C-alpha positions as CSV (number, residue, x, y, z in Angstrom):
1,M,-6.4,17.5,2.3
2,L,-4.4,15.0,4.3
3,L,-5.3,13.9,7.9
4,T,-2.7,12.1,9.9
5,Y,-3.2,10.3,13.2
6,H,-1.0,8.5,15.7
7,I,-2.1,5.7,17.9
8,N,0.1,6.4,20.9
9,C,-1.6,4.8,23.9
10,H,-3.3,1.6,25.1
11,W,-7.1,1.2,24.9
12,N,-7.3,2.6,28.5
13,G,-5.0,5.6,27.9
14,Q,-1.8,4.1,29.3
15,P,1.3,5.2,27.3
16,L,3.1,2.8,24.9
17,D,6.6,1.6,25.3
18,H,7.2,1.4,21.5
19,L,6.7,3.5,18.4
20,S,3.1,4.5,17.6
21,T,1.1,3.4,14.6
22,E,0.5,6.2,12.1
23,L,-2.6,6.4,9.8
24,S,-3.1,8.9,7.1
25,L,-6.3,9.6,5.2
26,Q,-6.5,11.4,1.9
27,K,-9.0,11.7,-1.0
28,H,-8.1,9.6,-4.0
29,G,-10.5,10.2,-6.9
30,G,-13.9,9.8,-5.3
31,D,-12.7,7.3,-2.8
32,L,-10.5,7.4,0.3
33,K,-6.9,6.3,0.5
34,L,-5.8,5.0,3.9
35,E,-2.1,4.5,4.6
36,I,-0.6,2.7,7.6
37,M,2.9,2.7,9.1
38,S,3.1,0.5,12.2
39,P,5.7,-1.4,14.3
40,F,6.0,-5.1,13.4
41,F,6.0,-7.6,16.2
42,N,6.8,-10.7,14.2
43,T,3.5,-12.5,14.8
44,P,2.6,-15.3,12.4
45,S,0.5,-14.7,9.3
46,P,-3.1,-15.6,9.3
47,A,-3.8,-18.8,7.3
48,G,-5.9,-17.1,4.6
49,Q,-4.7,-15.8,1.3
50,P,-3.2,-12.3,1.3
51,G,-5.2,-9.7,-0.6
52,Q,-8.5,-11.5,0.3
53,P,-11.0,-10.8,3.1
54,F,-10.3,-12.7,6.2
55,P,-13.2,-13.4,8.7
56,Q,-12.6,-12.4,12.3
57,L,-9.2,-10.8,11.4
58,W,-9.3,-9.0,14.7
59,D,-8.5,-12.3,16.4
60,E,-5.3,-12.8,14.3
61,G,-1.8,-11.6,15.2
62,E,-1.3,-8.0,14.3
63,V,-4.2,-5.8,13.0
64,V,-4.8,-2.1,12.5
65,E,-8.4,-1.0,12.4
66,A,-10.2,2.2,11.4
67,F,-13.9,3.0,12.2
68,F,-15.9,5.7,10.4
69,L,-19.2,6.7,12.2
70,N,-22.1,8.9,11.4
71,D,-24.7,10.5,13.8
72,D,-27.2,7.6,13.2
73,N,-24.7,5.0,14.7
74,Q,-24.0,3.6,11.3
75,Y,-20.3,2.8,10.8
76,L,-17.7,1.3,8.6
77,E,-15.0,-0.9,10.1
78,V,-11.9,-1.7,8.1
79,E,-9.2,-4.0,9.4
80,F,-5.7,-4.6,8.0
81,S,-2.8,-7.1,8.7
82,P,0.9,-6.6,7.8
83,Y,0.6,-9.8,5.6
84,G,-2.0,-8.2,3.3
85,H,-5.2,-9.6,4.7
86,H,-8.1,-7.2,5.2
87,L,-11.7,-7.2,6.5
88,V,-14.5,-4.7,5.8
89,L,-17.7,-4.6,7.9
90,M,-20.7,-2.4,7.6
91,L,-22.6,-1.9,10.9
92,N,-26.0,-0.4,11.4
93,G,-26.0,0.1,15.2
94,V,-23.5,-1.2,17.8
95,R,-22.1,-4.5,16.6
96,K,-25.0,-5.0,14.2
97,C,-23.1,-6.1,11.1
98,F,-25.2,-6.4,7.9
99,K,-22.4,-6.8,5.4
100,D,-18.8,-8.1,5.6
101,K,-16.0,-9.5,3.7
102,L,-16.3,-6.9,1.0
103,P,-13.6,-6.7,-1.6
104,L,-10.9,-4.1,-1.1
105,Q,-7.7,-2.9,-2.8
106,F,-5.0,-3.3,-0.1
107,S,-1.3,-4.0,-0.2
108,A,1.2,-4.3,2.7
109,N,4.9,-4.6,3.1
110,I,7.0,-5.7,6.1
111,E,10.5,-4.3,6.5
112,D,12.6,-5.1,9.5
113,K,10.6,-4.0,12.6
114,K,7.9,-2.0,10.9
115,W,5.2,-2.6,8.3
116,T,3.3,-0.3,5.9
117,G,0.0,-0.7,4.2
118,S,-2.1,1.2,1.6
119,A,-5.8,0.7,1.0
120,L,-8.3,2.3,-1.3
121,I,-11.7,2.4,0.4
122,P,-14.6,2.9,-2.1
123,L,-17.0,5.7,-1.4
124,P,-20.1,3.5,-1.4
125,Y,-18.7,1.6,1.6
126,F,-19.1,4.6,3.9
127,P,-22.3,5.4,5.7
128,P,-23.8,8.8,4.7
129,K,-22.4,11.9,6.4
130,V,-19.5,10.5,8.5
131,T,-18.8,12.7,11.5
132,K,-16.6,10.7,13.9
133,F,-13.6,8.4,13.8
134,N,-11.5,6.1,15.8
135,A,-8.6,3.8,15.1
136,Y,-6.9,0.9,16.9
137,A,-3.9,-1.4,16.7
138,I,-3.7,-4.9,18.1
139,H,-0.6,-7.1,18.5
140,N,1.0,-9.9,20.4
141,C,3.9,-9.2,22.6
142,N,5.5,-11.6,25.1
143,K,2.6,-14.0,24.4
144,E,0.1,-11.3,25.5
145,R,-2.5,-9.5,23.4
146,H,-2.1,-5.8,23.4
147,F,-4.9,-3.3,22.4
148,E,-4.1,0.3,21.5
149,A,-6.4,3.2,20.7
150,L,-6.3,6.5,19.0
151,Y,-9.1,7.8,21.3
152,P,-9.0,5.6,24.5
153,V,-11.9,4.9,26.9
154,D,-12.2,6.3,30.4
155,A,-10.2,3.7,32.4
156,G,-12.2,4.4,35.5
157,K,-15.4,3.1,33.8
158,H,-14.1,0.2,31.8
159,T,-11.9,-2.8,32.6
160,E,-11.8,-4.6,29.2
161,P,-11.0,-3.3,25.7
162,D,-14.0,-2.9,23.4
163,F,-13.6,-1.1,20.1
164,H,-17.3,-0.6,19.7
165,R,-17.7,2.0,22.4
166,L,-18.9,4.7,20.0
167,E,-19.2,7.4,22.7
168,Y,-15.4,7.7,22.7
169,F,-15.1,8.4,19.0
170,Q,-14.0,11.9,18.1
171,P,-15.0,14.4,15.3
172,I,-13.4,14.1,11.9
173,D,-13.9,16.7,9.1
174,F,-15.1,14.1,6.6
175,K,-17.2,16.7,4.8
176,T,-14.0,18.4,3.7
177,L,-11.9,15.2,3.3
178,L,-14.4,13.4,1.1
179,P,-17.2,15.8,0.1
180,E,-19.0,13.2,-1.9
181,N,-19.9,11.4,1.3
182,W,-22.0,14.4,2.3
183,S,-23.7,14.8,-1.1
184,P,-27.4,14.2,-1.3
185,D,-26.6,12.1,-4.4
186,H,-24.3,9.7,-2.3
187,K,-25.8,6.3,-2.8
188,S,-24.5,3.1,-1.2
189,A,-25.6,-0.1,0.5
190,W,-26.6,2.0,3.5
191,W,-29.7,3.3,1.7
192,T,-31.2,-0.2,1.5
193,Q,-31.2,-0.6,5.3
194,D,-34.2,-0.2,7.5
195,H,-33.5,2.6,10.0
């Protein structure tokens, strides 16, 4: 099973004036393979070492993010830069991060005006029984920060971008995509949390 998504609007639903960011999700062994194809806006690289976790990557240049949410408001946030940096956060409740900077297999490549990336996200990183999903792209253009969303917010209710508005996430068939995540035997760091 392959799921493909296109981030083709700003955080508030306004259309883009450039190519969309594409994300694809596919099972790889017992884990999830996430692939990215995105426009490249030539912003500078973060100072950290490529291939390593980078704290607060969302504040740096260009970033593509994916969020995987369950019905208990537990979610995994993964972030990727075109220079090979990444950040993994586990959150138990809105913005309540209890683990971050986890290791991840991720590679990226810049070619002309686009970049591609490929990540392998281990099964234990996901909260049990993922049901919803959202994805975002951030970049600098003309010295302004731009925020784009797969599933945007209601522009009449919000005036600032906020990627943690979980009520706007949409269903994903994770049970079919990664059945192990729905198995009663699925064990991960999430089981050690107080709910």
